[in-house]
N, C-alpha and C positions, 0 to 999 in steps of 0.2 A: 504493500500500500504506500502510495506517495505521501510524503510529509507535507501537509497543507501549509505549514508555516514556511517551508522552504519554497513551495510553489507560489506563495503569496507573501513575500517578505515585507511588503508595504501594508499588508493586511487587507488589501482590496485589489481587484483586477477585473478585466473583462471576461465574461463567461466563455466567449469564443476562444480567447487565448488560452484559458485553462483547459478547455476541451482539446485543443491541438496538442497541449503538453501531456495530456493524460488520455481521457476518452469521454464521450458523452455519457456513457453508462456510469462512470465514476463520479462525474459531476452531479448527475441526477441523484445518485445514491447519497452523496454528501449533503445535498440540499434536503433530501427526504429525512435523513438522520439528524439534521440540525447542525452538522459540522460546518456547513456553509449557509449563508443567508443571502437571498436575492434582495439587494438593497434598492436598485433601480432596474428597469428593463435592461437586461444584458450585462448587469454589473453584480458581481458577487463579492462577499467579504466574510472574514472570520468573525463569528458572533461576539467573541470577547474583545474585539477591536472596535465595535460599533460606537462606543462612547468616546473614541478618540476623534477630536475635531479635525485633525489632519486626514484621517481616513475618510471622514464624511465629505470633506472638500475634494479629495481625490476621486471619490465615487461620483460626485456631481460632475466633475470635468470629464470623467470617462464616459458617463452616460450621455452627456450632451455633446461631447467632442468639442467643447468650447471653454474659454477661460473664465476664471472667477472674475467678478466685477463688484462695483458698489462697495458696501461696507465689508463684504467678505474678502475682496481683494486687498483692501486696506489692512484688515486684520492679518491676512497671510503675509503682507509685506512688513509686518511689525509696527505699523503706525497706530494700531488699535489693540490694546490689551486690557483685560482678557478678550478673546474672540467674542463677538456679539452673539447673544442667544437668538433663537428663532431661525427662520429659513435662511438658506444659503442663496447667494445671487450668482448667476452666470449670464453671459451675454452671447447671443448667437446672431448670425446674419438674418436679415428680414425674411428671406425665403425659406427659413427653417423654423419649426416649432415643435420641439420635443415634447411629448406628452406621456402621461402615465406614471409620474413619480410625485411623492409628497415631500415636503420639507425643502424644496428647491424652487426659487422664483426664476423663471427664464425670461430675460429681457431680449427683445428683438430690435435690431438696429440696422439702419441703412448705411452707417459708416463702415469703413473697412475695419475688420477685427484687429489686424496686426498693427504694430508689433506687440508681442506679449513678453512678460517677464516670468521668471521661475522656470524650473526644469521639469520635475516630475508632475507638478501641479501648476499649469500656466495661469497667469493672471494678467489683467489689464494694468497698464502703468498707473502710478499713484495719482498723477494730475488728472487723468481721465476718470479714474474711479472716484476722486473727490467731487468732480462735476456731476457724475452720474448719481452718486449718493446724495448730493445736494438737491438735485432735481427730484429724485424719488422721495425725499423728505418733504417736498413741497407739493405733493399731490395727495392730500388726505382722503379724497374719494376713492383712490385706488390703493393707497398704502395705509392700512389701519394703525400702523405704528409711527406715522409721520410726526405726531406731536412729541413723541419721545426722541425720535431720531434727529429732529431739526437742531436742537441745541448741541447734540453730540457731534453732528457734522460741522457746525460752526466752530466748535473747539478744535476739531481735527484740522480744519483749514488753518487756524491760527497756529497750532502747535507744529504742523508740518512745515510751514514757512519759517517759523522761529528756529526749528531744528535743521532747516535747510534740506529737508527731505524732498521738497519741491520748491519751485520759484513762483512768484506771483505772475510773471509773464507767461510761464508754462500753463498755469491754471487758466489765465485769461485766454490763451490760445485754444485750449480745449473747450472753454465755454463758447468762444466764437464759432467753433465748428458745429455747435448745436444752438443756433440763434433763437430757437423757440422753446428751449428747455425751461421748465418751471423754476421760478425763483431767480431768474437770471439777473434782474435789476438788484435784488438784495445781495447776491453774490458779488456783483461788481462794486457795490457800496462797501462791503466788508473787505474786499481786496484793496480798495483805496485806503482804508484805515490801516490795514496790516502793512501795506507798502509804506505808509507814512510813519510807521514805527510802533503801532499797537501790538503788544505781545500777549494780551490776555483780554478776556471779556470785560474785566474791570477797567482796563485802560481804554477799551472801546467806549464804555459808558462814560468814563471821565472826559474823553475828548469830545464826545457828542453832547454831553449835558452840563459839564462843569468848566472845563479848562479854556474854552474859547470865549473870552470876555470882551465885550464891546469896549473899544477905546484902549485896549492893551495890546502889546505885540503878541503875535501868535506864538505860543510856546513851541519849543523844539523837542520832539520826542526822542528818547534814547540818546540824550546829550551826554557826551563823554567829557569828564573832567580829569585831567592828568594831575596826580598828586606830587608833592615834592620828592617822594620816594621813588618816583618813576612809575608807580602803579597807577591805575585809573579806576574810576567808578562811573557807571552809567546811570543817569537819572531818567526816571520814567517820562518826566516832562520838565522843561527848564525855561524860565523867563530869563534869558541869558543876560540882557542888559542890567536887570535888577539883581542878578545872582541869586535867584530864588528857584529852588528845585522842589518839585512836587512828586512824592513817592506814594504810589497806590498799592497798599499792602494787602494783597489777597491772602486768604487763609492758606493757600497751597504752598507759599514760600515764606510765610512770615508768622507761623503759628508756634513753632518750637522755641525753646529758650535760646538755643544756639542762633536761631534766626534773629531774635531780638537783639542779642549781643552783637551780631554782625552788623545790624542796622545802626546800633549806637556808635560803633567804631566808624562806620561810614559817615554818619552825621558829624562826628568830631573831626574827621579828616577834612570834610568839606568846610567846616567852620574855620579851620586854620587858613583857608584861602578866601574867607569872606563870604562864603555861601550860607544861605539859610535853607534848611530842608523842612518842608511841611509834609507830614505823613497823614494819610487817611485810610482807614480800614474800609473793607467792603461794606460793612453795616452802616458806617457813618456816611460814606460817599453816596450810596444808593438810597439811604433813608433820609438824608438831609442835604440834597445836592445844592439847593439855593443857599443854605447857610455856609456850606463849604466854599462855594463860589465867592460869597461875600468876604470870607476870611482871606482867601487867596488874593482877591482884588485889593483888599486893604493893605496887605503886606507888600505886594508888588508896587502899588502906587506910593507907599511910604518909602520904599527903597529907591524908587525912581525920583523921589523928591517932588512929587506932584501933589 
């Protein structure tokens, strides 16, 4: 008897390929005994590997003969962890429509499929997958999870650009290739903010609701100040002429004791160069935006001598 683990080292494979390596009788017997499971039409897997997300994604691409896309492709590329729950996404040419499987959403496209990334499990590139996931998150009539996915994809766009996994021009290019995709205007607006220096949703909120003050110079985002030691610090926003920095302290990077100590050292170093650092938490900035704006304006105008 053939060792199934040796025949299916990845835990999954096409039934036809396994039949060629053994026999149709053997494959039928393994399926009947439960040693194999028919995952999708024409795709079999080892039953103890069905909980493995990698096996599930491989099975989806084997069945459809198409690459992963949308959030599934982003998770496979390591941009999203842990992998999202729910159905897997693949994209096929418009003249194909695989049927007969559950747990997989098949998207049809008139765009060329290639190029793809990944070896054993192909996936669409990150920039294209971001645009596809963004569009899918903006069609609530078709996507029942749109409300949950929308903020997730927004954060993915911000994080992917900040980590340089993708570039803003590349995402714009992919968006332009689908001029009618859902949420296109909102994506363009977010890309403008990210390109301007926003590295978190809190900074997006700060720029759009607090930091742009009538009568004051436009603050510079991610302004770098070189310290006497030769090291440097980057300010979330800076009114450079007034030497006023505004730091937007989200919970993600400013909640631990070490974070607070790092922030205090940063503020002290800035003070030696004549800078004033104003810090605002997520709760304060989003809960009292008008009050925060008045405080910033008062300090900046005072420093400018107006």
